[in-house]
SERO-4910 file (N, C-alpha, C, O; in steps of 0.05 Angstrom, whole numbers):
BEGIN
 pado doro    nc1    nc2    nc3   cac1   cac2   cac3    cc1    cc2    cc3    oc1    oc2    oc3
  Met    A   -440     91   -198   -428    104   -175   -401    116   -184   -385    103   -197
  Lys    A   -396    141   -176   -371    154   -182   -348    141   -167   -351    132   -144
  Lys    A   -325    140   -180   -301    127   -168   -279    147   -162   -273    164   -179
  Leu    A   -268    146   -138   -246    163   -130   -222    145   -122   -225    127   -105
  Met    A   -200    149   -135   -175    135   -128   -160    152   -108   -155    176   -113
  Ile    A   -153    140    -85   -138    154    -64   -110    142    -63   -107    118    -58
  Leu    A    -89    158    -67    -62    148    -67    -51    147    -39    -50    167    -25
  Gly    A    -44    123    -31    -35    118     -3    -57    103     12    -80    107      7
  Ala    A    -48     87     31    -68     71     46    -61     71     76    -70     53     91
  Ser    A    -44     89     85    -36     90    113    -57    105    129    -78    112    119
  Tyr    A    -52    108    155    -72    120    173    -79    148    164   -101    157    169
  Ser    A    -60    163    151    -65    191    144    -86    193    122    -98    214    118
  Gln    A    -91    171    107   -111    171     86   -139    162     95   -159    165     81
  Leu    A   -140    151    120   -166    140    129   -189    161    130   -211    155    121
  Pro    A   -184    185    140   -206    205    140   -216    211    112   -240    216    108
  Leu    A   -198    211     93   -205    217     65   -223    194     54   -243    199     42
  Ile    A   -214    170     59   -229    146     50   -256    145     63   -276    141     49
  Asn    A   -257    149     89   -282    146    104   -302    168     95   -326    162     92
  Lys    A   -292    192     91   -310    214     83   -321    209     55   -344    214     50
  Ala    A   -304    200     37   -313    195      9   -335    174      9   -355    176     -5
  Arg    A   -332    153     25   -352    132     26   -378    143     38   -400    136     29
  Glu    A   -375    160     58   -399    173     70   -414    190     49   -438    192     51
  Met    A   -399    201     30   -411    217      9   -422    201    -14   -432    212    -34
  Gly    A   -421    174    -11   -432    157    -32   -413    153    -56   -422    146    -78
  Ile    A   -387    157    -52   -368    154    -73   -353    127    -69   -346    120    -47
  Tyr    A   -349    113    -91   -335     87    -90   -305     93    -88   -294    107   -105
  Thr    A   -292     82    -68   -264     88    -62   -245     66    -70   -251     42    -65
  Ile    A   -222     73    -82   -201     55    -89   -176     64    -75   -165     85    -83
  Ala    A   -166     49    -56   -141     56    -42   -118     43    -58   -117     19    -61
  Ala    A   -100     60    -67    -77     51    -83    -51     53    -67    -45     75    -56
  Ser    A    -36     31    -65    -11     31    -51      3      4    -56     -9    -14    -67
  Thr    A     28      3    -49     42    -23    -51     31    -42    -30     20    -33    -10
  Pro    A     33    -68    -35     22    -87    -16     34    -84     12     57    -78     16
  Gly    A     17    -87     32     25    -85     60      1    -84     78    -22    -85     69
  Asp    A      7    -84    104    -14    -84    124    -24    -55    129    -22    -45    151
  Trp    A    -35    -43    108    -43    -15    110    -73    -14    117    -89    -28    104
  Pro    A    -81      3    136   -109      4    144   -128     14    122   -152      8    123
  Gly    A   -117     30    103   -134     40     82   -145     19     64   -167     22     52
  Phe    A   -132     -4     62   -142    -26     45   -168    -37     56   -186    -44     41
  Asp    A   -169    -39     83   -194    -49     95   -216    -28     94   -240    -35     93
  Ala    A   -209     -3     96   -229     18     97   -241     24     70   -265     31     69
  Ala    A   -226     21     48   -236     28     22   -254      6     10   -254    -17     19
  Asp    A   -269     13    -11   -285     -6    -25   -268    -26    -40   -276    -50    -43
  Glu    A   -245    -17    -50   -228    -34    -67   -199    -26    -63   -193     -3    -57
  Ser    A   -181    -45    -66   -153    -40    -64   -139    -43    -91   -147    -61   -107
  Ala    A   -119    -26    -96   -103    -29   -120    -74    -30   -111    -63    -11   -100
  Phe    A    -61    -53   -116    -33    -56   -107    -15    -46   -129     -9    -60   -149
  Val    A     -5    -21   -125     11     -8   -145     28     13   -131     21     23   -110
  Asp    A     52     18   -143     71     37   -132     62     65   -138     61     73   -162
  Ile    A     54     81   -118     43    107   -123     64    127   -132     57    150   -140
  Ser    A     90    120   -130    111    137   -140    116    134   -170    133    147   -181
  Asp    A    101    115   -182    104    109   -211     80    120   -226     59    107   -227
  Pro    A     82    144   -238     59    157   -251     47    140   -273     22    139   -275
  Glu    A     63    126   -289     52    111   -311     37     86   -301     17     78   -312
  Ala    A     47     74   -279     32     51   -267      5     60   -256    -15     46   -259
  Ile    A      5     83   -243    -20     94   -232    -39    101   -255    -63     96   -253
  Leu    A    -29    113   -276    -45    120   -299    -59     95   -311    -82     95   -317
  Ala    A    -43     74   -314    -54     49   -325    -76     38   -307    -97     29   -317
  Gln    A    -71     39   -281    -91     29   -262   -116     46   -263   -139     36   -262
  Ala    A   -112     73   -264   -135     91   -265   -152     87   -290   -177     88   -288
  Arg    A   -139     82   -312   -154     76   -337   -170     50   -335   -193     48   -344
  Arg    A   -157     30   -323   -171      4   -320   -196      7   -302   -217     -5   -307
  Gln    A   -193     23   -281   -215     27   -262   -235     47   -272   -257     49   -261
  Gln    A   -228     63   -293   -246     84   -303   -255    103   -281   -279    107   -276
  Ile    A   -235    114   -267   -240    131   -244   -251    159   -254   -247    167   -277
  His    A   -264    173   -235   -274    200   -240   -258    221   -225   -262    245   -230
  Gly    A   -241    213   -207   -224    232   -192   -201    217   -178   -202    193   -174
  Ile    A   -181    233   -171   -157    221   -158   -146    242   -139   -144    266   -146
  Thr    A   -138    234   -115   -127    253    -96   -110    238    -75   -108    213    -76
  Thr    A    -99    253    -57    -84    243    -34    -84    265    -13    -94    287    -18
  Cys    A    -72    260     10    -68    281     30    -45    274     47    -39    250     52
  Cys    A    -31    294     57     -9    291     77     14    274     66     30    264     82
  Leu    A     16    272     40     36    253     28     45    264      1     28    269    -16
  Asp    A     71    268     -3     82    278    -28     85    257    -49     84    264    -73
  Thr    A     88    232    -42     97    211    -60     80    209    -85     90    205   -107
  Gly    A     54    211    -82     36    207   -104     29    232   -120     14    230   -140
  Val    A     39    255   -113     31    280   -126     38    280   -156     21    288   -172
  Pro    A     63    271   -165     68    270   -194     48    252   -209     40    259   -231
  Ala    A     40    229   -197     21    211   -209     -6    225   -212    -20    221   -232
  Ile    A    -14    241   -193    -39    255   -194    -39    274   -218    -58    275   -233
  Gly    A    -17    289   -222    -14    307   -244    -16    292   -271    -30    301   -290
  Thr    A     -3    269   -273     -3    253   -298    -31    243   -304    -40    246   -326
  Val    A    -44    232   -284    -71    221   -288    -91    243   -295   -107    239   -314
  Cys    A    -90    265   -281   -109    287   -286   -106    298   -314   -125    304   -328
  Glu    A    -81    302   -323    -76    313   -349    -84    293   -371    -96    301   -391
  Lys    A    -76    268   -368    -81    248   -389   -110    239   -390   -120    232   -412
  Met    A   -124    240   -368   -152    231   -367   -172    254   -366   -197    249   -365
  Gly    A   -163    279   -366   -181    302   -365   -196    305   -339   -219    314   -339
  Leu    A   -183    298   -317   -196    300   -291   -187    326   -277   -168    339   -285
  Arg    A   -203    333   -256   -197    357   -241   -172    353   -224   -171    335   -207
  Gly    A   -151    370   -228   -127    367   -212   -105    383   -225   -108    395   -245
  Pro    A    -81    382   -213    -58    397   -223    -48    386   -249    -53    363   -256
  Ser    A    -34    402   -265    -22    393   -289      2    375   -283     12    375   -261
  Glu    A     10    359   -303     32    341   -299     58    357   -293     73    349   -275
  Lys    A     62    379   -307     86    395   -303     87    407   -275    107    406   -261
  Ala    A     64    418   -266     63    431   -240     67    410   -218     81    416   -198
  Ala    A     55    387   -221     57    366   -200     86    357   -198     96    352   -176
  Arg    A     99    354   -221    127    345   -220    146    367   -209    165    361   -195
  Thr    A    140    391   -216    156    414   -205    153    416   -175    173    420   -161
  Ala    A    129    412   -165    124    414   -136    136    391   -121    139    393    -96
  Ser    A    142    369   -135    153    345   -122    183    343   -124    195    323   -116
  Asn    A    196    363   -136    225    363   -138    235    390   -128    230    411   -141
  Lys    A    249    390   -105    256    415    -92    274    433   -110    273    457   -107
  Tyr    A    290    421   -127    307    437   -145    290    451   -166    293    475   -170
  Lys    A    273    436   -179    255    448   -200    238    470   -187    233    491   -199
  Met    A    228    465   -163    212    484   -149    227    509   -143    217    531   -148
  Lys    A    251    506   -132    267    530   -125    275    546   -150    276    571   -149
  Glu    A    280    533   -172    286    547   -197    261    562   -206    264    585   -216
  Ala    A    238    551   -203    213    565   -210    209    590   -192    201    611   -201
  Phe    A    215    587   -166    214    609   -148    233    631   -157    226    655   -159
  Arg    A    258    624   -163    278    643   -170    270    659   -195    273    683   -197
  Glu    A    260    644   -215    253    657   -240    229    676   -237    227    696   -252
  Ala    A    212    670   -218    188    687   -214    192    708   -192    174    724   -188
  Gly    A    215    709   -180    221    729   -160    208    724   -133    205    742   -117
  Val    A    202    699   -127    191    691   -101    214    693    -80    237    685    -86
  Gln    A    208    704    -57    229    706    -36    235    679    -25    219    666    -11
  Thr    A    260    670    -30    268    643    -21    298    643    -17    312    662    -25
  Ala    A    309    623     -3    338    622      3    354    618    -23    345    604    -42
  Arg    A    378    629    -24    396    624    -46    403    594    -47    407    582    -26
  His    A    405    583    -71    409    554    -73    426    548    -97    428    563   -116
  Ile    A    439    524    -96    456    514   -118    452    484   -121    451    470   -100
  Cys    A    449    474   -145    446    446   -150    474    433   -152    491    444   -167
  Ile    A    478    411   -139    505    399   -140    503    369   -147    484    355   -138
  His    A    522    359   -162    523    332   -171    546    316   -160    546    291   -161
  Asn    A    566    330   -148    589    316   -138    603    334   -117    595    356   -113
  Arg    A    624    323   -104    638    337    -83    652    362    -94    654    382    -80
  Glu    A    662    361   -118    675    384   -130    656    407   -133    663    430   -126
  Glu    A    632    402   -143    612    423   -145    604    433   -117    598    457   -114
  Leu    A    603    415    -98    597    423    -70    617    443    -60    610    463    -48
  Val    A    643    437    -64    664    455    -55    661    482    -67    664    502    -53
  His    A    656    484    -93    652    510   -106    627    524    -95    628    548    -91
  Ala    A    606    509    -90    582    521    -80    586    533    -52    575    554    -45
  Leu    A    602    520    -36    608    530     -9    623    556     -9    621    572     10
  Asp    A    637    562    -31    650    587    -34    631    610    -41    637    633    -37
  Glu    A    607    602    -52    588    622    -61    567    629    -40    556    651    -40
  Leu    A    562    610    -22    540    614     -3    550    621     25    573    616     32
  Asn    A    532    633     41    539    640     68    530    618     88    508    607     85
  Phe    A    547    612    108    540    593    128    521    606    149    522    630    153
  Pro    A    504    589    162    500    560    157    486    554    131    472    571    120
  Val    A    490    530    121    477    521     97    461    495    103    464    483    124
  Val    A    444    488     84    429    463     86    435    446     61    432    455     38
  Val    A    443    421     65    446    402     44    419    386     43    411    375     63
  Lys    A    407    386     20    379    377     18    374    358     -5    380    364    -28
  Ala    A    362    335      1    352    317    -20    328    331    -33    312    344    -20
  Val    A    326    328    -60    304    342    -74    278    326    -75    258    337    -84
  Asp    A    279    301    -68    256    283    -73    244    270    -49    228    251    -51
  Leu    A    252    278    -24    242    266      0    226    286     16    232    310     16
  Met    A    206    276     31    189    294     47    198    294     76    214    277     84
  Gly    A    188    313     91    195    316    118    224    325    120    233    341    105
  Ser    A    239    314    140    267    322    144    286    301    134    310    303    139
  Arg    A    277    281    119    295    260    110    314    271     88    305    284     69
  Gly    A    339    264     91    359    273     72    365    302     73    376    313     54
  Ile    A    359    316     95    363    344     98    380    349    123    373    340    145
  Phe    A    402    365    120    420    369    142    430    398    142    438    409    122
  Arg    A    428    410    166    439    437    170    469    433    174    478    415    189
  Cys    A    485    450    163    514    448    165    526    476    173    521    496    159
  Asn    A    541    476    194    553    501    204    582    505    194    592    527    195
  Thr    A    594    484    184    622    485    174    624    471    147    606    456    139
  Arg    A    646    475    134    652    462    108    653    432    112    643    417     96
  Gln    A    666    423    134    669    394    138    642    381    143    637    359    133
  Glu    A    624    395    158    597    384    162    582    381    135    568    362    131
  Ala    A    586    401    118    573    400     92    583    377     75    568    363     62
  Leu    A    609    372     76    621    350     61    612    323     72    606    305     57
  Asp    A    611    321     98    602    296    111    572    291    105    564    268     98
  Asn    A    556    311    108    527    308    104    519    304     75    498    293     70
  Tyr    A    535    314     57    530    310     29    528    280     23    511    271      8
  Glu    A    546    264     35    546    235     30    521    223     41    509    205     28
  Lys    A    511    232     64    486    221     75    462    228     58    445    212     54
  Thr    A    462    252     47    440    261     30    439    244      5    418    236     -4
  Met    A    462    240     -7    463    225    -33    457    195    -28    447    182    -47
  Glu    A    461    185     -4    453    158      2    423    156      4    411    135     -2
  Ala    A    410    177     13    381    177     18    365    182     -7    343    171    -10
  Thr    A    375    199    -25    359    207    -48    360    187    -71    377    170    -72
  Arg    A    339    188    -88    338    171   -112    349    186   -136    351    175   -158
  Gln    A    356    211   -132    366    228   -154    397    227   -155    410    219   -135
  Glu    A    409    237   -176    438    239   -179    448    266   -171    472    272   -176
  Tyr    A    432    282   -158    440    309   -150    424    316   -125    405    303   -117
  Cys    A    433    338   -112    418    348    -89    422    379    -89    434    390   -106
  Leu    A    410    391    -69    412    420    -66    429    428    -43    430    414    -23
  Ile    A    442    451    -45    454    464    -22    443    492    -22    444    505    -43
  Glu    A    433    501      1    422    528      2    429    541     28    436    527     48
  Glu    A    427    567     29    432    582     53    410    577     73    386    576     66
  Phe    A    417    573     98    397    568    119    388    594    131    405    610    141
  Ile    A    363    600    129    352    625    140    344    620    169    326    604    175
  Glu    A    357    633    187    352    629    216    329    648    224    334    672    231
  Gly    A    305    638    224    282    654    231    261    637    244    267    617    257
  Thr    A    236    646    242    213    632    254    197    617    233    188    629    214
  Leu    A    195    591    237    180    574    218    150    577    222    141    578    245
  Phe    A    136    579    200    107    579    201     97    568    174    113    559    158
  Gly    A     71    569    169     61    555    145     36    567    134     24    586    145
  Ala    A     26    555    113      1    563    100    -12    539     87      1    521     77
  Glu    A    -38    539     89    -55    520     74    -73    536     55    -83    557     63
  Ala    A    -77    525     31    -93    540     12   -107    519     -7   -101    495     -5
  Met    A   -124    529    -24   -136    513    -44   -140    530    -69   -149    552    -68
  Met    A   -133    518    -92   -136    531   -118   -157    518   -135   -159    493   -135
  Lys    A   -173    534   -148   -193    523   -167   -196    542   -190   -202    566   -187
  Asp    A   -191    532   -214   -193    548   -239   -178    574   -237   -188    595   -245
  Gly    A   -153    573   -227   -136    596   -226   -141    616   -204   -129    637   -203
  Lys    A   -159    609   -185   -166    628   -164   -163    614   -137   -167    590   -134
  Leu    A   -155    630   -117   -153    620    -90   -181    616    -78   -196    636    -77
  Val    A   -187    593    -69   -212    588    -55   -209    599    -26   -228    611    -16
  Tyr    A   -186    594    -14   -180    605     12   -149    604     16   -136    590      1
  Cys    A   -139    619     35   -111    617     43   -109    623     72   -115    645     81
  Met    A   -100    603     88    -98    605    117    -69    604    126    -55    584    120
  Ile    A    -60    624    140    -33    624    151    -34    613    180    -52    620    195
  Asp    A    -16    595    187    -16    583    213     11    586    227     31    589    214
  Asn    A     10    584    254     34    582    270     44    554    270     28    535    270
  Thr    A     71    550    272     82    523    271     99    518    296    116    535    303
  Glu    A     95    496    309    112    487    330    134    470    317    128    451    303
  Ser    A    159    476    323    181    463    309    196    444    328    200    450    351
  Phe    A    205    422    316    224    404    330    251    409    317    254    407    293
  Ile    A    270    415    334    297    423    323    314    398    323    322    387    343
  Ser    A    321    389    298    340    367    295    360    376    273    373    397    277
  Ala    A    363    361    252    380    370    230    371    397    219    388    414    214
  Val    A    345    400    216    333    425    210    306    426    225    296    405    234
  Pro    A    295    450    229    269    451    243    247    438    226    245    442    202
  Thr    A    231    421    239    209    407    225    184    410    242    185    411    267
  Pro    A    161    412    229    135    417    243    127    392    260    128    370    250
  Val    A    119    397    285    107    376    302     81    386    313     69    372    330
  Gly    A     71    408    304     46    419    313     40    445    299     57    459    289
  His    A     14    453    300      6    478    288    -15    491    306    -28    478    322
  Ser    A    -19    517    303    -40    531    316    -52    552    298    -38    564    282
  Ile    A    -78    557    302    -93    576    286   -112    590    305   -123    578    322
  Pro    A   -114    617    302   -105    635    280    -76    644    283    -64    640    304
  Phe    A    -66    656    262    -39    665    261    -34    688    281    -51    705    284
  Glu    A    -11    688    294     -6    707    315     16    727    307     25    743    324
  Gly    A     25    726    282     48    743    274     41    771    266     59    787    259
  Gly    A     15    778    267      7    805    260     -2    807    231      5    791    214
  Gln    A    -19    828    225    -32    830    199    -12    836    177    -15    825    155
  Thr    A      9    852    182     28    859    162     43    834    152     46    829    128
  Leu    A     52    818    171     66    793    164     47    773    150     55    759    131
  Glu    A     22    772    159      3    754    148     -3    761    118     -4    743    101
  Leu    A     -6    786    113    -11    795     85     13    789     67      9    781     44
  Gln    A     37    794     78     61    788     62     63    758     56     70    750     34
  Ala    A     56    742     77     57    713     73     37    704     51     44    688     34
  Gln    A     13    715     52     -7    708     32      2    716      4     -2    702    -15
  Glu    A     16    739      2     26    748    -24     47    729    -34     48    722    -58
  Gln    A     65    720    -16     86    701    -24     75    674    -31     86    660    -49
  Val    A     55    665    -17     42    639    -23     30    641    -51     33    622    -67
  Gln    A     16    662    -57      4    666    -83     25    666   -105     21    654   -126
  Ala    A     47    680   -100     69    681   -119     81    654   -124     88    647   -146
  Ala    A     85    639   -102     96    612   -105     78    593   -120     87    577   -136
  Ile    A     52    595   -115     32    579   -129     34    584   -159     34    566   -175
  Glu    A     34    610   -166     36    618   -194     62    609   -207     63    601   -230
  Ala    A     84    611   -192    110    604   -202    111    574   -209    122    567   -230
  Val    A    100    557   -192    100    529   -197     78    520   -217     81    501   -231
  Gly    A     57    536   -217     35    530   -236     13    512   -223     -2    499   -238
  Leu    A     12    512   -197     -8    495   -184    -36    505   -188    -41    529   -186
  Asp    A    -55    487   -194    -83    494   -197   -100    470   -192    -92    447   -196
  Asn    A   -125    475   -184   -145    453   -179   -134    432   -160   -137    408   -165
  Cys    A   -123    442   -138   -112    424   -117   -110    438    -91   -108    463    -91
  Pro    A   -109    424    -69   -101    436    -43    -71    444    -45    -57    434    -62
  Val    A    -63    462    -28    -36    472    -27    -26    472      1    -39    482     19
  Asn    A     -1    462      5     12    464     31     38    479     27     53    472      9
  Cys    A     44    498     44     68    515     40     82    519     66     70    527     86
  Asp    A    109    514     67    125    519     90    139    546     86    150    552     65
  Leu    A    138    563    107    148    590    106    166    595    130    166    581    149
  Ile    A    182    616    127    199    625    150    201    656    148    203    667    127
  His    A    200    669    171    203    698    171    227    706    188    232    695    210
  Lys    A    241    726    178    264    736    192    266    766    187    265    776    164
  Glu    A    267    781    209    269    811    208    247    823    190    253    841    174
  Gly    A    223    813    193    200    824    179    197    815    150    179    826    136
  Lys    A    213    797    141    212    788    113    204    758    112    215    742    127
  Val    A    186    752     95    176    724     92    190    710     69    192    721     47
  Tyr    A    200    686     74    213    670     54    197    644     50    187    632     70
  Val    A    194    634     25    181    609     20    202    587     20    222    588      6
  Ile    A    198    567     37    216    544     38    209    524     16    226    517      0
  Glu    A    184    515     16    175    497     -5    144    497     -6    131    506     13
  Ile    A    133    487    -28    105    486    -32     98    460    -46    114    450    -62
  Thr    A     74    450    -41     66    425    -55     36    424    -60     21    439    -46
  Gly    A     28    408    -78      0    407    -87    -16    386    -73    -29    369    -86
  Arg    A    -17    386    -47    -33    369    -30    -37    381     -3    -23    400      4
  Ala    A    -56    371     12    -61    382     39    -38    375     58    -25    355     54
  Gly    A    -33    392     77    -12    388     96    -18    366    116    -40    356    118
  Ala    A      3    358    130      1    337    150      0    349    178     -6    373    181
  Thr    A      6    334    198      8    343    226    -18    357    234    -17    379    246
  Cys    A    -41    344    229    -67    353    238    -78    378    223   -100    387    231
  Leu    A    -65    387    203    -74    411    189   -102    408    176   -118    427    178
  Pro    A   -108    386    164   -136    384    153   -157    387    174   -178    400    169
  Glu    A   -153    375    197   -172    377    219   -174    406    229   -196    416    234
  Gln    A   -152    420    231   -152    447    241   -164    467    221   -178    486    229
  Ile    A   -159    463    195   -172    479    175   -202    475    176   -218    494    174
  Gly    A   -210    450    180   -238    443    183   -251    457    207   -273    468    205
  Leu    A   -237    458    229   -247    471    253   -251    501    248   -271    513    256
  Tyr    A   -231    514    236   -232    543    232   -255    550    214   -269    570    219
  Tyr    A   -260    535    193   -281    541    174   -307    527    180   -327    532    166
  Gly    A   -308    510    201   -333    497    208   -342    476    188   -366    473    183
  Ile    A   -322    462    176   -328    443    155   -312    417    160   -295    416    178
  Asn    A   -316    397    144   -298    374    142   -280    380    118   -289    379     95
  Tyr    A   -255    385    123   -237    393    102   -232    370     82   -226    375     59
  Tyr    A   -234    346     92   -230    323     74   -253    323     53   -248    315     30
  Glu    A   -276    332     61   -298    334     41   -290    355     20   -296    350     -4
  Ala    A   -278    377     28   -270    397      8   -249    386    -11   -251    391    -35
  Ile    A   -230    370     -1   -210    357    -19   -224    339    -39   -217    338    -62
  Ile    A   -243    323    -29   -257    304    -46   -274    318    -67   -273    311    -90
  Arg    A   -288    339    -58   -306    353    -77   -289    366    -99   -297    366   -122
  Leu    A   -266    377    -92   -249    389   -113   -240    367   -133   -241    372   -157
  Ala    A   -231    345   -123   -221    323   -140   -243    312   -158   -238    303   -180
  Met    A   -268    312   -148   -290    301   -163   -305    322   -179   -327    317   -190
  Asp    A   -293    346   -182   -304    367   -198   -332    376   -189   -350    381   -204
  Met    A   -334    379   -162   -358    388   -150   -354    416   -138   -331    425   -135
  Glu    A   -375    431   -133   -373    458   -122   -360    457    -94   -367    439    -78
  Val    A   -342    475    -89   -328    474    -64   -327    502    -50   -323    503    -25
  Glu    A   -331    523    -65   -326    550    -54   -345    557    -30   -336    570    -11
  Ser    A   -370    547    -31   -389    554    -10   -381    543     17   -390    554     38
  Leu    A   -365    523     18   -356    511     44   -340    531     60   -340    529     85
  Phe    A   -327    550     47   -309    569     61   -322    596     65   -308    615     73
  Ala    A   -348    599     60   -361    625     59   -365    638     87   -362    662     89
  Gln    A   -372    622    107   -379    633    133   -364    619    156   -376    603    170
  Pro    A   -338    624    159   -323    609    179   -329    619    207   -332    643    212
  Pro    A   -332    600    226   -335    608    254   -309    616    267   -309    627    290
  Cys    A   -287    612    253   -260    621    262   -252    608    289   -242    622    307
  Thr    A   -257    583    292   -250    569    316   -220    565    320   -207    556    302
  Ala    A   -210    573    343   -181    570    349   -175    541    356   -192    527    367
  Ser    A   -151    533    348   -143    505    354   -113    503    355    -98    520    345
  Ile    A   -104    481    368    -75    476    370    -72    445    368    -88    430    378
  Ser    A    -51    437    354    -45    408    352    -16    403    361      1    421    361
  His    A    -11    378    368     15    371    377     20    341    371      3    324    376
  Thr    A     44    335    361     52    307    356     61    294    382     79    306    395
  Leu    A     51    271    388     60    257    412     86    242    405     88    230    384
  Met    A    106    244    422    132    233    416    146    224    442    137    230    464
  Ser    A    168    209    438    184    199    460    212    212    459    221    219    437
  Asp    A    224    214    482    252    224    483    272    202    486    296    206    491
  Arg    A    263    176    484    281    154    487    271    130    469    248    129    462
  Asp    A    290    112    464    283     87    450    273     67    471    280     69    494
  Gly    A    257     48    462    249     27    480    224     13    470    211     21    450
  Thr    A    216     -9    484    192    -24    478    170    -14    496    173    -13    521
  Val    A    147     -8    485    124      3    500    112    -19    518    104    -40    508
  Lys    A    110    -14    544     97    -32    562     68    -25    565     50    -42    565
  Ala    A     62      1    567     35     10    570     33     40    562     52     55    564
  Ile    A      9     47    553      3     75    547    -19     84    567    -41     74    565
  Asn    A    -12    101    585    -30    111    605    -41    138    598    -27    158    597
  Asn    A    -67    139    591    -80    163    583   -103    168    603   -124    155    603
  Cys    A    -99    188    621   -119    193    642   -138    216    634   -152    226    651
  Asn    A   -138    224    609   -157    245    600   -185    234    596   -188    212    584
  Glu    A   -205    249    605   -232    242    599   -240    254    572   -228    274    563
  Gln    A   -259    241    559   -268    252    533   -285    277    538   -305    277    551
  Thr    A   -275    299    527   -289    325    529   -291    338    502   -277    331    483
  Glu    A   -310    357    499   -315    369    473   -291    384    462   -287    385    437
  Asp    A   -275    395    479   -252    411    469   -228    394    460   -211    405    447
  Ile    A   -228    369    467   -207    350    456   -219    339    431   -234    319    431
  Val    A   -210    350    408   -221    342    382   -210    315    374   -224    298    363
  Asp    A   -185    310    381   -172    284    374   -150    279    394   -134    296    400
  Leu    A   -150    255    404   -127    245    421   -124    216    414   -139    199    423
  Ser    A   -105    210    397   -102    183    386    -73    174    386    -54    191    385
  Phe    A    -69    148    387    -42    136    387    -40    117    363    -59    103    356
  Asn    A    -16    117    350    -12     98    329     10     78    336     22     66    318
  Val    A     14     74    362     31     52    372     16     37    393     -4     48    405
  Glu    A     24     13    398     11     -5    418     31    -17    436     55    -19    429
  Pro    A     23    -26    460     42    -41    478     55    -64    463     42    -78    448
  Gly    A     81    -67    468     96    -88    454    112    -78    430    130    -92    421
  Glu    A    105    -54    421    120    -43    398    145    -29    407    146    -16    428
  Met    A    166    -30    390    191    -16    394    187     12    383    179     16    360
  Ile    A    194     33    399    192     60    389    220     73    393    237     63    406
  His    A    223     96    380    248    110    380    245    139    389    224    151    386
  Ala    A    267    150    400    267    178    407    261    194    381    270    187    360
  Tyr    A    245    215    384    235    229    360    257    242    344    273    257    355
  Arg    A    258    236    318    277    250    300    262    262    276    269    283    266
  Asn    A    241    247    267    225    258    245    197    245    247    191    230    266
  Gly    A    180    251    228    152    242    229    148    213    231    126    204    240
  Arg    A    167    197    223    164    168    225    165    158    254    157    135    260
  Asp    A    174    175    272    176    167    300    152    177    317    153    175    342
  Arg    A    131    187    304    108    197    319     94    175    333     92    152    323
  Leu    A     83    181    357     68    161    373     38    166    371     22    148    376
  Gly    A     31    190    363      2    197    361     -1    227    358     18    241    351
  Gln    A    -25    236    364    -30    265    361    -52    274    379    -69    258    388
  Val    A    -52    300    385    -74    312    400    -81    338    387    -64    354    379
  Ile    A   -107    343    386   -118    369    376   -138    380    396   -156    365    405
  Val    A   -134    405    404   -151    418    424   -162    443    411   -148    458    397
  Lys    A   -188    448    416   -200    473    406   -209    490    430   -212    480    452
  Gly    A   -213    516    425   -221    533    447   -229    561    437   -229    566    413
  Ser    A   -235    579    455   -244    606    448   -221    623    439   -225    644    426
  Ser    A   -196    616    446   -173    631    438   -148    613    439   -149    592    451
  Leu    A   -126    622    427   -102    606    428    -91    603    457    -82    581    464
  Pro    A    -91    624    473    -81    621    501    -98    599    516    -86    583    531
  Val    A   -124    599    511   -140    578    524   -133    550    513   -131    531    529
  Cys    A   -128    549    487   -120    523    475    -93    513    486    -90    489    492
  Arg    A    -74    531    489    -48    524    499    -49    513    527    -37    493    534
  Ala    A    -64    527    544    -67    518    572    -80    490    573    -72    473    589
  Arg    A   -100    487    557   -114    461    556    -96    439    546    -97    416    556
  Leu    A    -80    445    525    -62    425    514    -42    416    536    -36    392    538
  Ala    A    -32    435    551    -13    428    573    -26    409    593    -13    390    602
  Glu    A    -51    413    599    -66    395    618    -68    367    606    -65    347    620
  Val    A    -75    366    580    -78    340    567    -52    325    567    -52    301    573
  Leu    A    -31    338    559     -5    324    557      5    314    584     18    294    586
  Ala    A     -2    329    605      7    321    632     -6    295    641      3    283    660
  Lys    A    -28    287    628    -42    263    636    -37    239    618    -51    220    618
  Ile    A    -15    241    602     -7    220    584     20    210    593     39    226    596
  Glu    A     23    184    596     49    172    604     54    147    588     36    130    585
  Ile    A     78    144    577     87    120    563    105    104    582    125    114    591
  Glu    A     97     79    589    114     62    605    130     44    586    120     34    566
  Phe    A    155     39    594    173     23    577    179     -3    592    181     -4    617
  Glu    A    183    -24    577    192    -50    588    221    -47    596    237    -33    582
  Glu    A    229    -59    618    256    -57    628    273    -79    615    297    -81    620
***
C-alpha cells in the first residue's frame, strides 16, 4: 500500500486524511504530541515537529513514504521541500519551499523578477528601522517573516507606532530580523492555483472578505471573481510571475493579492492550498474533491483531467466569529440541512472560553453556501447567519 505523510493533525487536515484513506492510501499524520483529531483519523501517527525539515526527513525515510503534503498550513512547507528533493518525491524544491516560507526571501525574489509588490526593507534593529522609515511612505507594515495569518504583522500610521510595533513583531518572530513595507490601501483578493511539471494546471481568482484589525485578513471568500476580466487577467499574470520568481512547482499554490487604481500587487505566495474554506470552494467550482487533487499531485498521479470540465458553481464562505470574550453556554443553530448549505460546522463547544475575533485562532466555525450566482449565495448566507446564536455564561 502506498504511504502518504500529511504534515499537521488539526481539523484542517481531516479532509485530506479522510480522502486519502478513501483512495486506499495509507496515511501518516505527523505533528507534535497533542489532542489533535488527525491522529485518530489517520492510519498511523508520527510525533515530530513539522517545522523541523531534518526531523521530518528522518521520519519520512523510516516510514518509506511515497508522498508528502499538507494544506491550509505554512509550518510544514519547508519540510515538504526538503523531503521531496532528498527522496525524489513529487513536490516543490527545497529552495522554493524555503523561499515561500520566508516573507523576506519571497519579497526579494519578487523584486528581482519584477513582480508588482510593495516596497520593502529588511531590518535587524531599531536604528535600521529609523532609516527605513525615512525611505518609505506611510502607512507602513511591520511584518514578521516566518508567521502565517496576521500574527506579528502591524499596520503603522506614524513613526511612533512603527517603533512600538517593531518590538511586538520581534517578540513574535523566531528570526533575528523582520520586514517593513509600504501598506497598499486597496481591495484584498486572492488566487488558488496548482503547478505540475512547470505548467499551471489551473488558476482561480477569488473575492476575499476581509476582517480589519492590525492589517486586513481573510475571513471568507467567494467565487467567481467579480472584479472584471481585465483585472482577472492581470491577476493571473502576476500570480504566474510570482510562481516563477519563487520557483514553485509540483504543488498547490495560494496567493494573496491586492488591487489599487487598476493595478494588481502580490502580497505573498506559498506552496500549499489556501485556508478559510478555499479547498471546498475550488472543489465546488470545478465539480471535484480538491483534496483528491492535492493527494494525486503529491502521489505522482494524473491530476489535469479533474479540472477539464468545471460546472462553475458559485459559492461563498464565511468564518464564524464572536465580537466578545466569554465562556460559551450554548450554540443555537436553527438552520435546517439543505443542499445549498455545503458546510456549517463549529469548532467550539459549550463550556469553552472564546475570544473576540482578532485572527484565525479565534474562529468559532465556518459556513459555505452554494448557489446559481453570487447574489443568490450572499442572500442565502445572510439567512443562515441570522439563525445562529452564541449564548454566553453570565
